[in-house]
LOTORLUM-413317 format. One line per 10 residues: their letters; for each residue x negated, y, z of N, C-alpha, C. Coordinates in steps of 0.05 Angstrom, whole numbers, always signed. Layout:
A> X:Y:Z:X:Y:Z:X:Y:Z  ...
! end
This chain:
XXXXXXXXXX> -344:-52:+12:-324:-66:+7:-303:-51:-20  -290:-75:-38:-276:-61:-67:-264:-40:-54  -262:-29:-78:-245:-5:-81:-218:-15:-100  -200:+12:-99:-177:+6:-115:-171:+40:-124  -159:+50:-141:-147:+70:-145:-117:+66:-154  -99:+75:-135:-72:+70:-137:-59:+89:-143  -39:+88:-169:-19:+109:-172:+3:+102:-158  +16:+121:-136:+42:+111:-130:+70:+129:-151  +83:+116:-157:+109:+128:-172:+136:+130:-165  +150:+160:-165:+161:+162:-145:+191:+165:-154
XXXXXXXXXX> +214:+148:-160:+237:+145:-172:+260:+160:-150  +267:+182:-162:+292:+189:-143:+320:+180:-155  +338:+198:-150:+374:+191:-147:+387:+169:-126  +402:+157:-132:+422:+150:-104:+405:+140:-83  +393:+116:-101:+374:+98:-82:+346:+108:-87  +330:+121:-73:+309:+132:-85:+285:+102:-80  +266:+103:-94:+245:+73:-86:+219:+86:-93  +203:+65:-95:+173:+76:-114:+168:+52:-122  +146:+52:-138:+132:+31:-145:+102:+30:-155  +83:+27:-156:+56:+31:-159:+45:+16:-176
XXXXXXXXXX> +17:+16:-189:-6:+6:-204:-30:+15:-193  -41:-11:-193:-71:-6:-181:-92:-19:-203  -114:+7:-203:-129:-6:-223:-158:-15:-203  -165:-43:-206:-199:-53:-203:-216:-43:-204  -236:-41:-199:-268:-40:-197:-267:-55:-229  -260:-76:-228:-263:-91:-258:-250:-82:-284  -233:-60:-278:-219:-45:-298:-187:-67:-300  -187:-87:-281:-161:-100:-280:-139:-84:-267  -109:-93:-276:-90:-75:-274:-75:-86:-257  -58:-77:-244:-37:-97:-218:-11:-74:-214
XXXXXXXXXX> +11:-84:-220:+33:-70:-214:+44:-76:-196  +60:-64:-178:+69:-69:-152:+100:-76:-161  +119:-85:-147:+149:-80:-148:+150:-53:-134  +180:-59:-142:+205:-30:-135:+208:-33:-106  +209:-12:-79:+212:-18:-59:+233:+11:-56  +246:+7:-37:+266:+28:-28:+250:+47:-10  +257:+69:-9:+246:+90:+10:+275:+94:+30  +264:+77:+57:+286:+81:+77:+283:+105:+93  +286:+100:+118:+279:+115:+141:+251:+123:+147  +231:+97:+134:+205:+104:+148:+193:+128:+126
XXXXXXXXXX> +211:+145:+111:+200:+165:+96:+173:+162:+75  +155:+139:+72:+135:+139:+52:+149:+105:+45  +134:+100:+25:+139:+73:+14:+131:+50:+35  +143:+25:+37:+125:+12:+52:+97:+6:+48  +93:+3:+17:+64:-10:+7:+41:+16:+14  +51:+36:+15:+29:+65:+23:+31:+65:+54  +54:+64:+64:+50:+58:+92:+28:+34:+103  +28:+10:+84:+10:-6:+101:-20:+0:+83  -21:+4:+70:-43:+30:+59:-58:+37:+81  -47:+60:+89:-39:+75:+102:-57:+59:+133
XXXXXXXXXX> -45:+44:+140:-52:+31:+167:-70:+22:+162  -76:-4:+145:-92:-22:+141:-126:-3:+133  -131:+21:+122:-145:+36:+111:-161:+52:+137  -133:+63:+158:-142:+82:+188:-152:+66:+204  -148:+37:+207:-149:+14:+223:-179:+1:+218  -180:+1:+191:-199:-11:+181:-198:-40:+182  -175:-49:+171:-167:-71:+159:-171:-78:+139  -195:-104:+131:-207:-114:+114:-195:-131:+95  -176:-154:+112:-163:-173:+97:-139:-169:+102  -121:-147:+98:-93:-139:+89:-93:-140:+58
XXXXXXXXXX> -67:-128:+56:-56:-133:+30:-81:-119:+8  -79:-98:+17:-95:-75:+2:-122:-85:-4  -143:-95:+15:-164:-106:+25:-169:-129:+4  -146:-148:+2:-152:-176:-12:-146:-172:-38  -129:-150:-44:-116:-143:-75:-146:-136:-84  -161:-114:-70:-189:-104:-93:-211:-122:-92  -210:-144:-76:-227:-169:-77:-215:-191:-93  -198:-181:-108:-182:-197:-131:-160:-220:-128  -144:-213:-101:-124:-230:-100:-109:-234:-118  -86:-248:-113:-60:-246:-134:-38:-262:-118
XXXXXXXXXX> -17:-246:-114:+4:-255:-98:+25:-268:-107  +41:-289:-101:+69:-298:-112:+93:-271:-112  +87:-261:-91:+116:-236:-88:+97:-216:-88  +112:-199:-92:+109:-160:-93:+91:-151:-113  +88:-164:-131:+70:-155:-153:+73:-162:-177  +78:-153:-207:+84:-167:-231:+54:-177:-239  +43:-194:-228:+20:-203:-241:+18:-235:-241  +9:-246:-257:+9:-276:-250:-12:-280:-240  +1:-299:-223:-26:-315:-202:-41:-329:-213  -71:-324:-204:-90:-348:-222:-96:-349:-195
XXXXXXXXXX> -110:-381:-204:-125:-396:-179:-144:-382:-162  -164:-368:-178:-181:-354:-155:-170:-334:-138  -151:-324:-151:-131:-300:-131:-116:-317:-109  -103:-334:-115:-90:-347:-98:-106:-360:-77  -135:-368:-84:-149:-381:-60:-158:-363:-45  -161:-335:-53:-165:-311:-32:-146:-311:-10  -120:-309:-30:-100:-306:-9:-102:-334:+11  -102:-356:+6:-97:-377:+21:-118:-380:+48  -143:-371:+32:-157:-365:+58:-165:-347:+80  -149:-331:+70:-145:-305:+92:-109:-306:+101
XXXXXXXXXX> -98:-326:+94:-68:-322:+106:-64:-311:+131  -78:-326:+162:-76:-313:+183:-77:-289:+186  -98:-272:+170:-118:-244:+175:-88:-228:+162  -78:-244:+133:-60:-223:+122:-32:-222:+137  -24:-240:+150:-3:-244:+164:-5:-223:+186  -34:-220:+202:-37:-209:+221:-35:-178:+210  -45:-170:+191:-43:-142:+179:-22:-133:+173  -6:-148:+159:+32:-145:+156:+46:-140:+180  +39:-153:+202:+54:-151:+227:+38:-118:+243  +11:-115:+238:+5:-86:+247:+15:-69:+231
XXXXXXXXXX> +12:-70:+206:+27:-48:+190:+50:-41:+196  +69:-61:+198:+101:-52:+211:+101:-39:+234  +85:-47:+254:+93:-40:+276:+82:-16:+273  +55:-3:+264:+52:+23:+263:+71:+40:+245  +75:+33:+228:+100:+47:+206:+122:+49:+218  +133:+28:+236:+160:+25:+245:+161:+51:+272  +141:+50:+289:+133:+62:+315:+129:+100:+298  +119:+101:+281:+117:+129:+264:+139:+138:+265  +153:+125:+250:+180:+129:+232:+199:+138:+268  +202:+126:+283:+222:+124:+309:+212:+151:+322
XXXXXXXXXX> +191:+159:+319:+171:+186:+333:+153:+172:+358  +150:+147:+357:+134:+134:+382:+100:+143:+371  +87:+144:+396:+63:+148:+385:+38:+118:+373  +30:+137:+356:+13:+107:+340:-21:+122:+330  -36:+108:+332:-63:+123:+324:-62:+133:+301  -43:+117:+279:-42:+118:+256:-25:+152:+249  -18:+152:+261:+6:+185:+264:-6:+206:+244  -35:+213:+240:-44:+231:+232:-45:+228:+199  -49:+202:+195:-56:+187:+166:-22:+190:+160  -8:+180:+177:+21:+176:+158:+34:+205:+155
XXXXXXXXXX> +22:+223:+177:+38:+250:+170:+27:+263:+143  -3:+260:+137:-17:+272:+116:-6:+262:+94  +1:+233:+91:+6:+216:+62:+42:+226:+65  +59:+233:+82:+89:+234:+82:+86:+262:+68  +73:+285:+81:+68:+316:+68:+65:+302:+34  +48:+293:+27:+39:+289:+5:+62:+271:-11  +76:+255:-5:+97:+240:-13:+122:+263:-21  +129:+276:+1:+144:+295:-2:+143:+315:-18  +119:+317:-23:+109:+341:-45:+114:+336:-79  +113:+297:-76:+112:+292:-106:+139:+289:-115
XXXXXXXXXX> +152:+310:-134:+174:+308:-144:+183:+280:-162  +206:+276:-158:+220:+255:-166:+215:+246:-196  +206:+219:-200:+194:+223:-228:+162:+226:-233  +152:+241:-215:+121:+244:-219:+105:+220:-202  +88:+226:-196:+64:+213:-189:+38:+225:-167  +28:+201:-152:-3:+211:-140:-19:+187:-137  -42:+195:-137:-58:+172:-144:-76:+179:-119  -81:+150:-105:-98:+154:-81:-123:+127:-87  -143:+131:-72:-158:+111:-66:-161:+101:-43  -164:+72:-47:-174:+49:-21:-205:+42:-31
XXXXXXX> -208:+43:-3:-197:+49:+29:-203:+75:+31  -218:+92:+20:-222:+122:+33:-192:+140:+36  -175:+130:+28:-149:+154:+19:-155:+177:+12  -174:+177:-9:-176:+201:-16:-158:+201:-45  -137:+223:-41:-120:+239:-66:-136:+238:-89  -133:+228:-122:-146:+241:-136:-136:+272:-147  -152:+288:-165:-130:+306:-166:-126:+314:-193
! end
């Protein structure tokens, strides 16, 4: 499976939020949009990365992004024909991955059991330890944190 190196940026203030930048093996860069940090404790896209990697979902947002997908929403990247084709061909799997990621993230945020909880807990500790205005970098799909 292709990999990504993803840097999450933590922005504090009155409305804490985050954004990310991914580097593909081809050295192509993709920048994600801003997302608020709500009751879920970690950014939405980081939660989906955790769920997709932990559960081995290859055709979710992150797996498709690693393969060259370009999205109409959620990233600041011009969609390409090949990138849109990847999304179109995997639309059902992408929707299922989104629903699965949301289910596990929301369950964890409410303190309900989920097999992804240890991964969420680890990433929440990393996110909490990241000062406002700083970053942390993580590899997809291994979820190894870069030093």
